[in-house]
C-alpha positions as CSV (number, residue, x, y, z in Angstrom):
1,M,-31.6,7.0,36.7
2,P,-32.2,10.8,36.7
3,A,-29.6,13.0,35.0
4,V,-27.0,15.0,37.0
5,I,-27.4,18.1,34.4
6,R,-30.5,18.3,32.2
7,T,-31.4,21.2,30.1
8,E,-34.6,21.9,28.1
9,K,-34.5,24.3,25.1
10,L,-32.2,26.4,27.1
11,T,-31.8,30.0,25.6
12,K,-30.0,32.9,26.4
13,V,-29.9,36.4,24.2
14,Y,-27.9,39.3,25.0
15,G,-29.9,42.2,23.3
16,S,-28.5,42.1,19.7
17,H,-25.9,39.5,20.5
18,R,-26.3,35.9,20.4
19,G,-25.9,33.6,23.3
20,I,-27.1,30.1,23.2
21,A,-30.4,28.9,21.6
22,D,-32.6,25.7,22.3
23,V,-29.9,23.7,24.1
24,D,-30.9,20.5,25.2
25,L,-28.3,18.3,27.3
26,E,-28.3,15.5,29.5
27,V,-25.2,14.3,31.7
28,Q,-25.5,11.1,33.6
29,K,-23.9,10.4,37.2
30,G,-20.3,9.1,36.4
31,E,-19.6,10.5,33.2
32,V,-16.7,12.8,32.0
33,F,-18.9,14.9,29.6
34,G,-16.9,17.2,27.2
35,F,-18.6,20.4,26.1
36,L,-16.7,21.2,23.2
37,G,-16.9,24.3,20.7
38,P,-14.5,27.3,19.4
39,N,-14.2,30.3,21.5
40,G,-17.5,32.3,21.4
41,A,-19.6,29.3,20.9
42,G,-21.7,29.5,24.0
43,K,-19.9,27.2,26.4
44,T,-19.3,29.5,29.3
45,T,-22.9,31.0,28.8
46,T,-24.3,27.5,29.2
47,I,-22.4,26.9,32.4
48,R,-23.3,30.1,33.9
49,L,-27.0,29.4,33.3
50,L,-26.5,25.9,35.0
51,L,-25.2,27.8,38.1
52,D,-27.6,30.5,38.0
53,L,-25.0,33.2,37.8
54,I,-27.3,34.5,34.8
55,R,-31.0,33.8,34.0
56,P,-32.4,32.2,30.8
57,T,-34.2,33.9,28.4
58,G,-36.0,30.7,27.8
59,G,-36.0,27.1,28.6
60,K,-34.9,25.5,31.8
61,A,-31.8,23.9,33.4
62,F,-31.7,21.5,36.1
63,V,-28.6,20.1,38.0
64,F,-29.3,17.1,40.8
65,E,-32.8,17.5,39.3
66,I,-33.0,20.9,40.9
67,E,-34.1,23.6,38.6
68,S,-31.1,26.2,38.8
69,A,-33.2,29.5,39.1
70,A,-35.4,27.7,42.0
71,D,-32.5,26.8,44.6
72,P,-29.2,27.5,43.4
73,T,-27.6,27.5,46.8
74,A,-28.7,23.8,47.2
75,I,-26.9,23.0,44.0
76,H,-23.8,25.1,44.8
77,R,-23.3,23.0,48.0
78,R,-22.9,19.9,45.9
79,L,-20.6,21.0,43.0
80,G,-16.9,22.3,42.5
81,Y,-16.8,25.1,39.7
82,L,-13.6,26.4,38.0
83,P,-14.5,29.5,35.9
84,G,-12.8,30.1,32.8
85,E,-11.6,33.4,33.9
86,F,-11.4,34.5,37.7
87,A,-9.8,36.9,40.0
88,L,-9.4,36.3,43.7
89,Y,-7.9,38.6,46.6
90,D,-4.4,39.6,45.4
91,R,-3.1,40.2,48.9
92,L,-4.1,36.7,50.2
93,T,-1.5,33.7,49.7
94,G,-2.6,30.9,48.0
95,G,-3.2,29.0,51.3
96,Q,-5.4,31.7,52.8
97,T,-7.3,31.7,49.8
98,L,-8.1,27.9,49.8
99,E,-8.7,28.4,53.7
100,Y,-11.3,31.1,52.9
101,F,-13.3,29.0,50.4
102,G,-12.9,25.8,52.6
103,N,-14.5,27.9,55.4
104,L,-17.2,29.0,53.1
105,R,-17.8,25.3,52.7
106,G,-18.2,24.8,56.5
107,G,-14.7,23.2,56.3
108,V,-12.7,20.5,54.4
109,D,-10.5,17.6,55.0
110,R,-7.1,19.4,55.6
111,A,-5.1,16.3,54.9
112,Y,-7.0,16.0,51.4
113,Q,-6.4,19.8,50.9
114,A,-2.6,19.2,51.7
115,R,-2.3,16.4,49.2
116,L,-3.8,18.3,46.4
117,I,-1.5,21.1,47.0
118,E,1.4,18.7,46.9
119,R,0.3,16.9,43.7
120,F,-0.3,20.2,41.8
121,D,3.2,21.4,43.2
122,L,1.6,24.6,44.3
123,D,3.4,27.2,46.8
124,P,0.8,28.2,49.2
125,S,2.8,30.8,50.9
126,R,2.8,33.3,47.9
127,R,0.5,35.9,47.5
128,F,-2.0,35.5,44.4
129,R,-0.8,38.7,42.9
130,E,2.6,36.8,42.6
131,Y,1.4,33.8,41.0
132,S,1.6,33.2,37.2
133,K,-1.3,32.2,35.2
134,G,-0.6,28.7,35.7
135,N,-0.2,28.8,39.4
136,K,-3.5,30.9,39.5
137,Q,-5.0,28.1,37.6
138,K,-3.7,25.7,40.1
139,V,-5.5,27.4,43.1
140,G,-8.8,27.5,41.3
141,L,-8.5,23.6,40.8
142,V,-7.7,23.0,44.2
143,A,-10.4,25.2,45.5
144,A,-12.9,23.1,43.0
145,L,-11.8,19.7,44.3
146,Q,-10.9,20.1,48.1
147,H,-14.4,19.4,49.1
148,R,-14.7,16.3,47.1
149,P,-17.9,17.7,45.3
150,E,-20.3,15.3,43.5
151,L,-20.2,17.4,40.4
152,L,-17.3,19.3,38.8
153,L,-18.1,22.1,36.3
154,L,-14.8,23.3,34.7
155,D,-14.5,25.8,32.2
156,E,-11.5,25.6,30.1
157,P,-9.7,23.9,33.3
158,T,-6.0,23.3,31.7
159,S,-5.6,26.9,30.4
160,G,-2.1,27.9,31.7
161,L,-1.1,24.4,32.9
162,D,2.1,22.8,31.5
163,P,1.9,19.4,30.5
164,L,3.0,17.7,33.5
165,V,0.3,19.4,35.6
166,Q,-2.2,18.8,33.1
167,Q,-1.5,15.0,33.5
168,T,-2.0,15.6,37.4
169,F,-5.2,17.1,36.6
170,F,-6.5,14.4,34.4
171,E,-5.6,11.8,37.1
172,L,-7.5,13.7,39.8
173,M,-10.4,14.0,37.5
174,R,-10.3,10.2,37.0
175,E,-10.3,9.6,40.7
176,S,-13.3,12.1,41.3
177,V,-15.2,9.7,38.8
178,K,-14.2,6.6,40.4
179,D,-15.2,8.1,43.8
180,G,-18.8,8.5,42.4
181,G,-18.6,11.9,41.0
182,T,-19.5,13.5,37.5
183,V,-17.2,15.9,35.4
184,F,-18.7,18.6,33.1
185,L,-15.7,19.9,31.1
186,S,-15.7,22.8,28.4
187,S,-12.8,23.1,26.2
188,H,-11.9,24.3,22.7
189,I,-9.0,22.1,22.9
190,L,-9.9,19.0,21.0
191,S,-7.1,16.5,22.0
192,E,-8.0,17.5,25.5
193,V,-11.5,16.3,25.2
194,E,-10.3,13.2,23.1
195,R,-8.4,11.9,25.9
196,S,-10.3,12.7,29.0
197,C,-14.2,12.4,28.0
198,D,-16.7,9.7,27.5
199,R,-19.2,11.7,25.7
200,V,-19.0,15.1,23.9
201,A,-21.6,17.7,23.0
202,I,-20.4,20.0,19.9
203,I,-21.7,23.5,20.4
204,R,-21.3,25.9,17.4
205,E,-23.0,29.4,17.2
206,G,-24.9,28.9,20.5
207,R,-26.6,25.7,19.2
208,I,-25.7,21.9,19.8
209,V,-24.8,20.2,16.8
210,R,-24.1,16.7,17.9
211,V,-23.8,14.6,21.1
212,D,-21.9,11.3,20.8
213,R,-19.4,9.3,22.3
214,V,-15.9,10.6,21.5
215,D,-14.9,7.3,19.4
216,A,-18.0,7.7,17.4
217,L,-17.2,11.3,16.2
218,R,-14.3,10.1,14.4
219,D,-16.6,8.6,11.7
220,L,-17.2,11.9,10.6
221,A,-13.7,12.8,9.9
222,H,-11.7,12.3,6.3
223,H,-9.3,9.4,6.7
224,Q,-6.0,9.8,4.7
225,V,-5.7,6.3,2.8
226,E,-2.6,5.4,0.8
227,L,-2.8,2.0,-1.3
228,R,0.2,0.5,-3.2
229,F,-0.2,-2.1,-5.8
230,A,1.9,-4.6,-7.8
231,G,0.6,-3.5,-10.9
232,D,-1.8,-0.5,-12.4
233,P,-4.0,0.7,-9.7
234,P,-7.6,-0.3,-10.3
235,T,-9.0,3.2,-9.5
236,G,-12.5,2.2,-10.7
237,E,-12.7,0.2,-7.7
238,F,-12.5,2.9,-5.3
239,E,-14.2,5.6,-7.3
240,K,-17.7,4.1,-6.8
241,I,-17.4,3.9,-3.2
242,A,-19.7,6.4,-1.3
243,G,-17.6,8.9,0.8
244,V,-14.2,8.6,-1.3
245,S,-12.9,11.8,-2.7
246,D,-9.6,13.5,-3.9
247,L,-8.4,10.1,-5.6
248,Q,-5.0,10.6,-7.0
249,V,-2.8,8.1,-8.8
250,E,1.1,8.1,-9.0
251,D,2.9,5.2,-10.3
252,H,1.5,2.3,-8.7
253,V,-0.1,4.2,-5.6
254,I,-3.5,5.4,-5.3
255,R,-4.1,8.3,-2.5
256,L,-7.8,8.9,-1.4
257,R,-9.8,10.6,1.3
258,V,-12.6,8.8,3.0
259,L,-15.4,10.7,4.6
260,G,-17.2,8.2,7.1
261,P,-16.5,4.6,7.9
262,I,-13.4,3.2,6.3
263,T,-14.7,-0.2,6.3
264,P,-15.7,-0.4,2.4
265,V,-12.3,0.8,1.3
266,V,-10.5,-1.9,3.4
267,Q,-12.9,-4.4,2.1
268,A,-12.3,-3.4,-1.5
269,A,-8.5,-3.5,-1.0
270,A,-8.8,-6.9,0.5
271,R,-10.0,-8.4,-3.0
272,L,-7.3,-6.8,-4.9
273,S,-3.5,-7.2,-5.2
274,V,-2.5,-4.6,-2.8
275,T,1.1,-4.6,-1.5
276,D,0.8,-2.1,1.0
277,F,-2.0,-0.2,2.8
278,L,-1.7,2.8,5.0
279,S,-4.3,4.8,6.9
280,R,-3.8,7.7,9.2
281,E,-6.5,7.8,11.9
282,P,-8.0,11.2,12.0
283,S,-7.6,13.2,15.2
284,L,-10.8,14.9,16.8
285,E,-9.6,18.2,15.5
286,E,-9.6,17.2,12.1
287,T,-13.0,15.6,12.6
288,F,-14.5,18.7,14.1
289,L,-13.0,20.7,11.1
290,A,-14.2,18.3,8.6
291,Q,-17.8,18.4,9.6
292,Y,-18.3,21.9,10.9
293,G,-15.8,23.9,8.8
294,R,-12.7,26.0,9.4
295,E,-14.7,29.1,9.8
296,S,-15.8,28.1,13.2
297,A,-12.2,28.0,14.6
298,G,-12.7,31.8,15.5
299,A,-15.6,33.8,16.5
300,P,-16.7,37.4,15.7
301,A,-16.1,39.9,18.7
302,S,-19.7,40.4,19.1
303,E,-20.5,36.9,20.4
304,V,-20.2,35.6,23.7
305,K,-18.5,32.8,25.4
């Protein structure tokens, strides 16, 4: 099956500033694909290249097997896009704004549009300039969803949304996929990707450092393990296991960290007189930081999104 999104060595340089370099991605139909990285890593640049809002310095991008630079209009007809930052007409109401975008599409199902407005608890009668950040985001989400697109390109979609509205958004996203759609979701919020995505690409400093299923990424993280013994702890049994570090002993308790699969530690514990075994499953945030370092949590001002 042809990929919905495909890039080949996609590269963008902004003069002396870094954009992205040699980005290779494939997103299949029906996936919720997370594009994960700290601010400034290159997420927004990649999305803008997919949409032909900017042109690449090198490489190519394809959406629906159409090269982005060759026929962006044909691509735009079939997708819904939410930019990370957007400004609309201040004097128009939310309802007028949605009507405007619906008319640009040649019309939308008004009943479906009304259901989206209701589910997001959006007051369409207020002018855009009167909206809070969260309500402006709701307008953007309804505009992206109201024509039931084949592909959703969402750049930091939950920014400004309260937890209940976020839950509604994720429900609508799953419904879109169930109806045959595909979602490409950029985020720097790791728990958001963990709960919603099938696969994740991690981008750092403009380069893809890993593409994998969400559950597979946890194998990179440090597990925190605590083992309690009836007698003196046999530290030697655990020191020789690959990936074990920071081993500490207190009374009859061993505490250690495991980088990678925890199975060897569990197997060793099963052969010994363990009275209690505690393991804390790592979050995706811990995975990211453990593998790529805490210095990636921020980005210099000279770098781009």
